[in-house]
N, C-alpha and C positions, 0 to 999 in steps of 0.2 A: 297318503295324500294329505296336504294341508291347504286350507283356503283362508284368504284374508278379505275382509270387507272394509272398503275405504270409502268414507264420506268426504267428498272433496270440497274444493273452493274455500280452503281455510289457510290464511297466512301463517307460516311457521315463524315463531319468534322465541328468542332466548339464547341460552348458552349450552354448549355440548362439548364433551371431551372425546377425542378420537382414540380408538383401541389400537393395539399393536397390529402390525402388518401380517396378514395371513400369508402373503407371498414371501415374506422373510422367515416366518416361523416354520414353514414346512421344510425347506432345505436345511435349516439349522437343526431341527429335530432329527432329520435324516443324518446329518453330519455327526450327531452324538454317537452314532454307531462306531465311530473311529476314536472316541474318547473313553478309555477305560476308567472305571470308577463312577463317582456321582457328580453329575453336572446339574446346575440350577439355571433354568431359562425363565426369565421374567417378562412381563408385559405380553404374554401369549394370549391371543384372543380365544375365548371359549366358544368355539363354533364347530360345525360338523366336520369340515375338512381336517381341522387339527385333531379332533377325536379319532378320525380315520387313520392319520399317520401315527398317532399314539398306539392304536391297535396293531398297526403294522410292526412297530418296534417291539411290542409285547410278543407278537407271533414269531419274531426273530430271536427271542430269548432275552431281551432287555426288560427291565422293570421301568415303566414310565407312567406317571399319573399327575394330575393337578393336585397342588398342595391344598390341604383342608384348612389351613390357617392363613395362607397368604394368597389372596385372589390373583388370578392370571399368572400363576407361577407353576411351571412344570418341572418336576424332579425326574431325572433319568439316571438309573443305576445300570451300568454296563459291565457285566462280568463274563458274558458269553454272547456269541453271535452265531446264529444259524445262517446258512447260505441260500435258503429257498424262501422267497417272499410269498405270502398267501394270495392265491388267485382271486378269492372273493373280495378282498380288500383293494388290491392294486387295480382291478378292473372297474372299481367304483370311482377312482380318482387318479387322474393322470400324474399328479405330483408325486404319487407313491413311487413312481419309477426312479425318483431321485436316489433311492436306496441302492441302486446297482453299483454306483461308484464306490461308496463307503464299504459295502460288503466285499466287493472285489479287492479293495485295498487291504482289508484286514484278513480276509479268508483265502484269497487267491481263486475263488470260484463264487459266482453269483448266478442264480436262476430266478429270473423275474418275469412274471406274465406281461404280455403286451397290455398297456394301460388303457383305462377308460376315462370318463369325465364328460365335460360339456362337449356337445357335437358342433363346435363353432368353426371347425377346420380340421385339416388332416393332421397337423402337428406331428409329423412322423418322428419316430425315435431313431431314424438312421443318422441324424446329426449327433446324437449321444453316442451311438455305436462308432461312428467315425472318430470321435474324440478318444474313446477308450482304445480303439485299435491303434491310434497314434502313440498310445502309451504302452504298446506291446501286448495288449490283450487279444486273444482269439475269441471271436464272437460268432455264435451260430443261432439261427432261429429254428426252434423245434417244437411242434405241436402247440403253438401259441405262446411259447416261452422264449425269452432271450437268455441264452446261456453264455456267460463270459468267463474266460479262464486266463490266468496269468500267475506263474510261480512268483514273479516279482515284477510289479509295474516299473517302467523306466521312463524318465523324462523324454519329452519329444516336442516337436514344433507343430502347432495345429492352426490351420486357417479355416474359419467358418465362412461359408458362402453367404450365410445370413446370421446376424448376431442373435442367435437363439439364447434366451435367458436360461432355460432348463439345461441345455447342453453346456453352456458356460459354467453353470453351477456344478454339473456332474463332473466335468473335467477338473475344476478347481479342487473338488473333494478328493477325487482319485489321485490327482497329482501331488496332493499334500504329503502323501506317504510313499511316493514313487522315488526311485533312485535317480538323482540328478535333477537337472533343471527342465521345466516345461514352460513353453512360451505359447500363449493363446493370442492369435491375431484376429482382428475383427470381432473381438469379444463384445458381448452385451454389456451395457453400461448402467443398468438399472440400480437404484439405491439398495434394493434387496441383495444384490450381488456384493456390494460393499459391506453390508451387514454380515453376510456369510463369511467374507474374508476376515472381517474384524473378529468374529467369533472364533474362527480357526487360528488366527494369529495369537489370540489370547491363550489358546491351547498349546501354542508352541510351533505353529506352522510358519512358513516364510513366504508370504504372498505379497507381491508389490504390484501396484497399478490397477487394482480393482476400481471400477468406475471409469476406466479409460479403455481405449480400443486395443491396447496391448497389455496383457497381464503376464508377469513373470512369477513362477512358483518354483522355489528350491525345495525339493523333497526332504523330509526329515524322517528319522527312524521311528518316532513315536510321538503321541500327543497326550496331553494331560487334561483332566476335567476342569471346567470353568464355571463361572457365574456371569451370566450375560443377559442384558435387557434388549428385547426386540424393538426396532424402530417403529414409529407411528405408521398407520396404514394410509398411504397417500390416496388410495382409491376410495376408501370410506370418506376421507376428507373431501375429495372432489364430489362424491355423491351427495354429501350434506350441503356443499356449496350450491349444487344444482337444486337441491330441495328448497333452499332459501330463495333462489332466483325464480324458480318456476311457480312458487306459491305467492310471489310478491311479498316475501317476508323480510325479516331482519334477524340475522343469526351471527353469533360469535362462536367460532369453532376453535377449540383449544387443543394443545398437544400435537401441533403439526411441525413439520420441518419445511420452511418456506420454499427452498430451492426444489424440493421434491414435487411441489404442486405448481411450479411456475408456468408450465404450458397451459394448464387449466385456468389459472388466474388470468393469463394474457387473453385467452379466448373469451372469457366472461367479460373482461373489461372492453374488449373489442366490440362486444355486442351491446355495450352501453350500460352494463350492470355495475353498480358500485362495489368495488372490492378493495379492502384496505388490510395490509399485512402489518402486524405489530408483534414483533418477537416470535413467540411460538404459537401465535393465534392469528386468525384471519376473520374479518367481518365481511359479510355479504349482505347487501341491502338492495331491494328492488322496489321502487315506488312507481316508476313511470313506464314500465314495460321494457322491451328490448328489441333490438333489430337483428336481422339475419347476418350470419357470417358463414364462411366456408371453412371446413375442417378436413385435414388429411391426417390419418393415424400413421405414426412412425415409431420405430424403436426409440427408447429414451435417449436424449432428452426431448424428443418430439412428443406430440400429443398422444397420450396412451390409448391403445385399443380398448383397454378395460374401462375407459371413460366414454367411449363412443356411443353406446346405447343410451346412457343417461343424457348426454348432450343432444342426441337425436330427439328425445322427449322434449327437452327445453326448446329446441328450434321449431318444434311443431307449433309453438305459440308466438314465434318471433314475427316481427313486421318484415315482410319481404320474402325472398326465396334464398334458401341456403343449399349448399352442396356438401355432403359428407362423403369422403372417399376413404374406403377401408383397404389398407395395403398389407395388413398383418395376417388376418384370418378371413378366409374366403366365404365362410358361412355365417358371418357375424351380423346379418341383417334379418334374422328370423323373427325379431320382435316387430318388424315394420307392419306386418299384416295385423298384429294385435293392436298397434297404435291406430291403424286405419279403422278398426272397429269403433274406436273412441272418437272418430271424426277427423283424424289427421289427414292431411293432403300430401301424400308421399308417392313418388314413383321411383322404381329402381332401374338404373341403367348400368349394367355390368357391375363393377364394384363401387358404384357411386349411388347415393340416395339423394334425390332432388326433393327438397321439402319446401312447400309453399305454406307459409304461416297462416294459421286460422285464428279467428278471434277467440274461440273457445273450443274445448273438447267436452265430451259427455261421457259419463260413467257407463261401463258396459262389462259383460263377462269376458275375461281374457285368461289366457294360459301362459305360463312361464316356460319358455323354451330352453333357457340357460341362465347361469348365475347373474351376470350383469344385465341381461335383458329383464330379469325379475326386478332388479332395482329400478330400471328404466320405467317399467310398467307401474311400479309403486309411485314414482314421481308423477307420472301422467295422471294416475288416480287421485293423487293429492291436489292436483291443479284443476281437475275436471269438475264439471257440474254434475251433481247427483251421486249415485253410488257405483263403485267399481267392485266387482267380485273377481278376485285374483285366485286362480287355481294353480297351485305349485305341486305337481304330482311327484316330483323327484327331490323335493326339499332343497332346491337350488339356493333359495335365499338364506336358509340356515347354514349353508356351506360357507358363505363368504362374509356375512355381517353379524357382528356380535350385538345382541340385544337391540336389533334394529327397531322393532315395534316400540319397545320401551323408550328409546331415545327420541323417536319421532313423536310419540304421544306426549312426552315431556315438553315438546316444543309447540304443542297445540294440535297435532294431527288427530283425526278421528279414524283410527285403524285398529282392527282387532281380528284375532283368529276366530273362525267359525267352524262348526262341525259339518 
């Protein structure tokens, strides 16, 4: 268990640089299973989820490690691949399930435990399985494991009922080495999918349309090792934007891709907060408070579900009544009860949270139920009067944010780990 003590009511001011995207690094590291030889992956955030996927790669027979001389660089040496992923690691983190497609593509057999991770919704793997079956795989569930077999994957046409990011990435990876052409319809369009496709295309894959609703993949016989840099983390950028807004601060956030954070920028501006984009940086300034807005989470390019908890914290202090509707994950309101401990006025109606803004919140003991909720509670603590003691039993915050305490402290936050 780890605990954080936050002394609130301090405006955050200064400049900050955004780390590489966790949600891009994880599938790209998994895709390295398909690239024989040594690949170099740069701008990789050093955090718990990445460490977990590196341990998965090692358990599968690869050598993978952070460079000792080049920060945020992971070297992967791939000379052999085992077909069974370790139960104790995959059950810790849902993204570990990404390895099923690459293993199946290179070995013809993959045995992967049903995954774990944040309990924010069902997030079933049946969409992944449907995609692999469309490529000719035979898939069975046996004693908590997913077992996929295929002497040789073949191209196919796949339509997703929901544009699942993970399933889209799984099929892209498997189809890259399949015979013939694969077409994915109603594909997820997130920037992390484009980054994965760029990584594989550098390695010799033939993927077109990533970032659009229809993706075409022409299978190739083999891939080659590459040197690739991960895109910036749009969720960290959005979280820092919220930190500036909720503390009535003034922050310049560098290393961003403007179009990746457009939905967050628009909602902050709609609430009356000053947001100015300038090349690869964004300035967020809040002098005069802000007003209520309504938010509905949607697949990209809509408002991201991974930003919903943080925006909820912000709207707790807005003038007026806001409605946040969650359409992606059914259990993504577990942080509401913790915010109410701090004085927030929130009621839940189905998949919508109705938030009546209050003048102030007060520090209180709170618990972190999942990764993004942890960020949301830190934001609330930064803005609240008094002290907030944040209890993070499962190290959720370390899973998703690189050096978060150091970055916030450099901006003027009073936040520290306590025993």
